N, C-alpha and C positions, 0 to 999 in steps of 0.2 A: 612959548611953552615947548618943551621937548618931551620925548617919550618918558624920560626918567622922572619928570615932575609927576606924571600920572602913575607910574609904577611905584614910586615912593609913597604916594597917597594910598594906593591899594595895599601896600605892605603894612600900613598903619591899621587898616581894617582887618586884613587877613594875611599875616606874615607867612611867606612861603616856607619858613623854617618848620611850621607845624603841618605841612602837607605830608600825606602818607608816603612811605618809602617807595611804593610801587608807582607813584604818580609822576606826572611830568608837568609841573607848573612853572610859571614865570614867563619871561619874554622868549617865545619860541621862534619868532621870525622878526628880523629888523634890528636896529641899533638904538641904544639908549639916547644917543645924541641927536637923533632926527627931529627936526622941527615938525610939530603936529599941526595939521590943518583942520582936523576934526576927529572926533572919537565916536565909534559905533559900538554899542553895548549889545551883546547877544548871549544866548544860552549855548549855542553851538556855532562853529565856524564852518559853513558849507560854501559851495560855489555861489549860491544865491546870495549869501551874506557878503562875500567878497564883491560881487556885482553891486550890491546895495551900497557898500562902502565907496566903491568907485563913483557911483551915481551921485552920492551925497557928499563927495569930496572929503571923505574921512580916510586918513592914512594910518590910523591906529584902531584895531579891533580889540576890544576887551571881551573875552569869552569866558564863560564858566567852564565848559568842557575843553580839554586840550585836543586840537586837531592832530597833533603828533603825539602818539601815546607810546609807541615802541619805535625801535630804530628804523630809519628809512635807508634803504640800500640803493634805490634808484628814484629818479624823478622823470618817469616816462609818461606821466598823465594817464596811466592805465587803470587807476582806481580813484575814488573821490578824494582820498587824502592827498595823493600825489598831485591831483588837479588843483586842489585848493592851495597847496604850498607853492606850486609853480605859478599860479595866477597872482598870489599875494606878492611873491618876489618880483615878478614881472612888472607889477604896478607899484612897487615900493611901499607896500602896506605892511606895517608891523602887526604882529598878533601876540597878545598876552593872555595866558590862561590861569585861572584861579583854582578851580576844582576843589580838592580836598582841603586846601588851605582855608577856603571859605566854609567848608563843611565843619571844620574843627574850631570855629569861634562861636562865642555865645550868641552874638547878634547876626549869625550867618544864615545858611540855608534852612536849618531846622528851627532857628529862632523865628524866621519869617513864616514857616509853616504854622508854628504855634500862634503867632500874631494873627494870621488869617483865620485860624480856627477859633480864636478868642480864648485861648487857654490861659489860665492864671497860675501863679506859683511855680513858674517854670524853672527847671534845672537841667544840667547836662546828664544825658543817659549813661554815657560811658566816658567819664573824665579821663584825660590823659595823665600819665605818670611820668616822672623824670623830666618835667618841663619847667620846674621851679628850682632855682639855684639860690644859694646864700653867699653873700659877700661878707667877709670879716676884714676889717682894716684897723689900723692904730694911728691916731692923730693927736698932735699936741692939743692940750685942753683949750688953748686960746683959739685954735683953728677948727675945732670940731663942728661948730655950727655952720661954717662956710662949706666944709666938705660934705656934711650931711645934706645940706640944701642942694648942693650940686648933684648929688646922687639921686635925690628925690626928683629933681628936674629932668634927669636922664631916664626916669621911669622906674626907679627902685622904690621899694617900700609899699607897693600896691598889693593889698590882700583882699580879694572879693570886693565888698562895698566900702573898703577903707583904703586911705592912702596916707602917706607920710608915716609909715610904720617902721620902727627900728627899735633895737635894744642896745643900750649903752652901758658900759662898765668903766669906772674910773680905776686907773692903776698907774704903775711907774714903768716906763720903758727905758732901756739902756742901749747905748751904742758908742762905738769908738771908731772914728774914721781914720783911714791910713793917710799917707802923705799925699796921695792923689785925690783925696776927697775934698769936697767943697760944701760942708754942712751949712744949712740955713740957721741951725741952732747948735751952739757948742764950738769946740776947737779941735782940729785934727790931732790925733795922738792922745787926747784926753777923754776918759770915759765920762759920758754925759748921762745924768739921771734926769729924766724928763717926765713931768706929770702928763699922762696921755689918757685918751678915751678910746676904748675898744668899741667900734661901731659895727653892729651886725644888722644886715638888711637882706630880705629876700627880693628876688626879681625874676621876671620871665626870661627864659633862656635866650630868646632872640635879641634881648637887649644887652647881652654881655659886653659886646665891643663898645657900645655907647656908655655903659657904666664905667668901664675901665678907662675910657678916654676922659670922662668927667672926673674920675678919681685922680688921675695923674695931673690933670690941669689945675685942680683946686688944692691938691695936697702940697704942703710947704717943703716936705723932705726931698732931698736929692734922690734917695732910694726909698721907694714906697713899699712898705710891707703889707701884703694882703693875701687872703686865702679865698678860694671859690670852691664850693662843693655842691653837688647835685643832690637834691632832696627826694625822698620817696613819696612825699605828699601828693595826693591826687589834686589835679588842677581843676577847680570848680568853674573856671571861666573858659576852659578849652577841652574839647573832646567831641565825640560823634554822637548824633542823636540828641533828643531832648524829651523831657516828660513834664506834663503839666495837668491842669484840671479844668473841667468845665465849671462854670460858676454854679450851674444847676445841673444835676445828674439827668441824663437822657436815657430813654429806652434804646435798645440796640438799633431798632428801625430809625428812630429819630437821629441818632448819632451818625449812622451811615448816610442818611438823606442829607444831613448837614455837611458831611465830608464830600459827598457827591456834588453838592451845590457849590461849595467853596472852591474845589479843585476842578470844576467844570469837566468832569469825566463822564463818559457815557456808560461806564460799567465799573463795578468794584468786585473783584474776586475776594471772597472772604471765607473764613472758617465758620464752623457752627456757632450759632449764638449761645451765649452763656446765660445762666439763670439769675442775672442781676442787672441793674441799670449801669450805664456807663458814666463814670465820673473821672477817673484817672486815665490819661491818654499819653502814649509814647509815640514819637514820630521819628522817622529817619528818611530823609530824601534820598532817592536813588535806590540801589540794591541793598536791602537791609536784612536778608535772611540771617546773617551772622549775629544779629543783635536780638533775636527772638528771646533767647534765655535771659538776656539782660532786661528786656521789657517785662518779662514775667517776674524777675527778681525785684523790679521797681514797683511791683503791685499794680501795673497798668491793667485796665479792663479792656483797652483797645490799643492795638499797635498798628500804626499807619505807615506803610512803606511801599516798596515796589520789587518786582522781579522775583517773587516767590515761586518756587517750584512745587510740583504736586505733593511731594512728601513733606515739604516744609509746613503745610497746613495741618498735618497730623500733630505737629509739635505744640499746637494750641492746647491740646489735652483738656478741653473744657474749662480752662482757667482764664482764658483771654481770647478776644476776637482778633484774628490776624486779618488785616485788610490791605490788599494789593491794589493801589489806585493807579498804577502805571508810572514808569520812570519819568517820562517828560512831565506828566501831570504833577508829580510830587515836587519837581524842581522848577516849574514854570515861572514862579514869582522871583526867582533868583536874579534875573536880569533887571527887574524893577528895583530890587534892593541895591544892586551895584549902581544903576543909573541914578537913583535918588541920593546915594552916598556921594558920588562924584559931582553931582549937581550942586550939593552944598559946598564941596571943596573948591569947585571951579565954576562959580555962579555965572560968569560972563563968557564962558567958552562954549563952542559948538559941541554939545554932547547929545548924540542921537540914540534913541532907544529903537532897536530893530523891530520892525513890524512883521517880520517873517516868522511863521510857525515852522520850527525845525523838527517837529515830532515825526520820526520815521514810521511810526505805527499808525495804521488806519483801522477803523472799526466799520464793520458791515452790519 
């Protein structure tokens, strides 16, 4: 097994294509062709994590947070980032980071928060836009099923809980090849009228190259006519944050006690209680002040996130309870999610879940 086997599997779960522009995801240190002796899964990559990887003979660290976030100009080991990078390179340890790529998938960070809280009827809080594309192509009627199936196999035609979705129109195509052409149907220099099917199919943006490859491989024509356009539709499977519901409404005190127990936090900073029970809950792991208005628009009674500032709590305006449970606390189960996913993919490989608590915040 090489590094690329694992990064390809991770890309299936959380394509780096959907990471936020400010982020730094992917293989940060190392080479894709390196043979892997063991994989260590962690939330953060600190020196203690690199030491753990060395001790457990793991030469690939898969981390949620990226250790390299902005540009490095020196490697003098003067701060924790430089020391981690230096030690990883010295010991030939590769580091891969997922971060907002995993935030932005349905079964990612926020999906795990919902699962731990027992929320039902979950959906994306802030769906991404311009992540859905549409392919239109024209195929001889006799070959339409083969091409359509190839596109489905490449991941096209998936819409929410449905797959194999397409729209097909019968028509007549015309073409006339020049003297250098080699048409599979018809004769050069003679205008050909061919019964064709126009196939229309949506797909996720990160699959574009796979779909085009499948199209060209399955299509009988020497020159394949196709069009790709980006749609404005909101992507209900990708985006930041989630919203769901408790099966049975809870009082504010019951809800926060439940949250405190689930996330094992010593304290919760929250806004003023509201005058109704808590049924609908929004979550966003990590820093989530930017989504307060979206949580309110989603009719959430409680918004669970982290890193709220003093004035952020005023924005509750007695319509929602804002609960800051801590950055680490909100994302702590992410490494369990990654480890469980990779264990299913690589059942007989050495996959180690780090036992280090990397929370930099202590409570007195």
